[in-house]
C-alpha positions as CSV (number, residue, x, y, z in Angstrom):
1,M,165.8,25.7,79.8
2,P,168.7,22.6,80.6
3,W,165.9,20.4,80.1
4,I,165.1,20.9,76.5
5,C,169.0,20.0,75.7
6,M,168.3,16.7,77.3
7,T,164.7,15.8,75.9
8,R,164.9,16.9,72.2
9,P,167.9,16.0,70.4
10,I,168.2,18.5,67.8
11,L,171.5,19.6,66.0
12,L,171.9,22.8,67.7
13,F,172.1,20.8,71.3
14,P,175.7,21.8,72.2
15,A,175.1,25.5,71.0
16,V,171.8,25.6,73.0
17,C,173.5,23.8,76.2
18,T,176.4,26.3,76.1
19,V,173.9,29.6,75.9
20,S,171.9,27.9,78.8
21,V,174.9,27.6,80.8
22,L,176.2,31.0,79.9
23,L,172.9,32.6,80.9
24,A,172.6,30.8,84.2
25,G,176.4,31.9,84.7
26,L,175.1,35.6,83.8
27,A,172.5,35.3,86.5
28,A,174.4,34.4,89.1
29,A,177.1,37.1,88.1
30,A,174.7,39.8,88.2
31,N,174.6,39.7,91.8
32,V,178.6,40.1,92.2
33,A,180.0,43.8,91.9
34,P,181.8,44.3,89.1
35,P,185.4,44.8,89.5
36,A,186.8,48.5,90.0
37,K,188.2,49.6,86.6
38,L,191.7,50.8,86.0
39,P,192.3,54.8,85.3
40,S,193.3,53.4,81.7
41,E,190.1,51.7,81.4
42,A,187.8,55.0,82.4
43,A,185.6,56.1,79.5
44,P,186.5,59.2,78.0
45,S,184.9,61.9,79.2
46,V,181.8,63.1,77.4
47,Q,181.8,66.7,75.9
48,Q,179.5,68.7,78.1
49,A,177.3,71.0,76.1
50,T,177.4,74.8,77.1
51,P,174.3,77.2,77.2
52,Y,175.4,79.0,74.7
53,D,176.5,76.3,72.0
54,G,173.2,77.3,70.0
55,Q,173.9,81.0,69.9
56,L,178.1,80.1,68.8
57,N,177.0,77.5,66.4
58,R,175.0,80.2,65.0
59,L,178.1,83.0,65.2
60,S,180.1,80.2,63.5
61,E,178.0,80.3,60.7
62,I,177.6,83.9,60.3
63,L,181.3,84.3,60.4
64,G,181.5,81.6,57.2
65,T,179.0,83.5,55.8
66,V,180.2,87.1,56.2
67,T,184.0,85.8,54.9
68,Y,182.6,84.6,51.7
69,L,180.2,87.7,51.0
70,R,182.8,90.3,52.0
71,N,186.0,88.5,50.0
72,L,183.4,88.1,47.0
73,C,182.6,91.9,46.9
74,A,185.8,93.2,48.1
75,G,188.6,94.2,45.7
76,Q,191.0,91.6,47.7
77,P,190.6,89.0,49.9
78,E,190.1,89.7,53.5
79,Q,191.2,87.4,55.8
80,Q,190.2,89.2,59.3
81,W,186.6,87.4,59.3
82,R,188.4,84.0,58.9
83,A,191.1,85.0,61.5
84,A,188.2,85.8,63.7
85,A,186.6,82.6,63.4
86,E,189.7,80.5,64.0
87,K,190.5,82.4,66.8
88,L,187.0,81.9,68.4
89,I,187.0,78.2,67.5
90,A,190.6,77.5,68.8
91,L,189.6,79.7,72.6
92,D,186.1,77.7,72.9
93,A,187.1,74.2,71.5
94,G,190.6,74.0,73.2
95,T,191.5,70.3,73.2
96,E,188.0,69.1,72.6
97,P,188.2,67.6,68.9
98,A,184.5,67.3,68.6
99,R,183.8,70.7,69.5
100,K,186.2,71.9,67.2
101,Q,184.5,69.8,64.3
102,M,181.2,71.3,65.3
103,L,182.0,75.0,65.1
104,T,184.2,74.2,61.8
105,A,181.3,72.5,60.4
106,A,179.2,75.6,61.4
107,Y,181.6,78.3,59.9
108,N,181.8,75.9,56.5
109,R,178.2,75.6,56.0
110,G,177.6,79.5,56.2
111,Y,180.4,80.0,53.8
112,R,179.2,77.2,51.4
113,A,175.5,78.3,51.7
114,F,176.0,81.5,50.0
115,A,178.8,80.1,48.1
116,A,176.0,78.3,46.0
117,V,173.4,81.2,45.9
118,H,175.6,84.1,45.3
119,P,178.4,83.4,42.5
120,S,179.2,87.3,42.2
121,C,178.8,90.2,44.2
122,T,175.2,91.6,43.6
123,S,173.1,94.5,45.6
124,A,171.4,91.8,47.5
125,A,174.7,90.0,48.5
126,R,176.0,93.3,50.0
127,V,172.5,93.9,51.9
128,A,172.9,90.1,53.2
129,E,176.5,90.6,54.3
130,S,175.4,93.9,56.2
131,Q,172.7,92.2,58.1
132,Y,174.7,89.0,58.7
133,R,177.3,91.4,60.2
134,A,174.5,93.0,62.3
135,E,172.9,89.8,63.6
136,G,176.7,88.6,64.6
137,A,177.1,91.7,66.6
138,T,173.9,91.3,68.2
139,L,174.9,87.9,69.1
140,V,178.3,88.4,70.3
141,R,176.4,91.4,72.7
142,E,174.1,89.2,74.1
143,M,176.3,86.0,74.6
144,T,179.0,88.6,76.4
145,A,175.9,90.2,78.6
146,R,174.8,86.6,79.5
147,F,177.8,84.5,79.8
148,G,180.9,86.7,79.7
149,N,182.8,87.4,83.0
């Protein structure tokens, strides 16, 4: 590559020569071990997926759905389902903001999906709420049986 710089006069002569020198330096440096990183330079820990992430996301969606449908059909707003979702997210996510965001997004997705479809309480909304509560209970039993201590 350096011979190109010497035999062909071009406008990019300095840039091409600099690149060839840098490439030669990189090739020589490839044989040298990189310096050890300081603790402050260490890469942040990557969130580890858990075997129950899919089920937990689904449970968060169900809690969002049930919250919306119960409040839609109840005479007064019920806060127990939202409180249950907040507790679930706090216990599972801990200090992992990405995990908290993922579970919160699932809850909101469930809430908004039914808010778009059911603007008023109907018999279909009541049936859906009952079915989603049953699915949520089944998920909790399965996760507890498989992953509980």
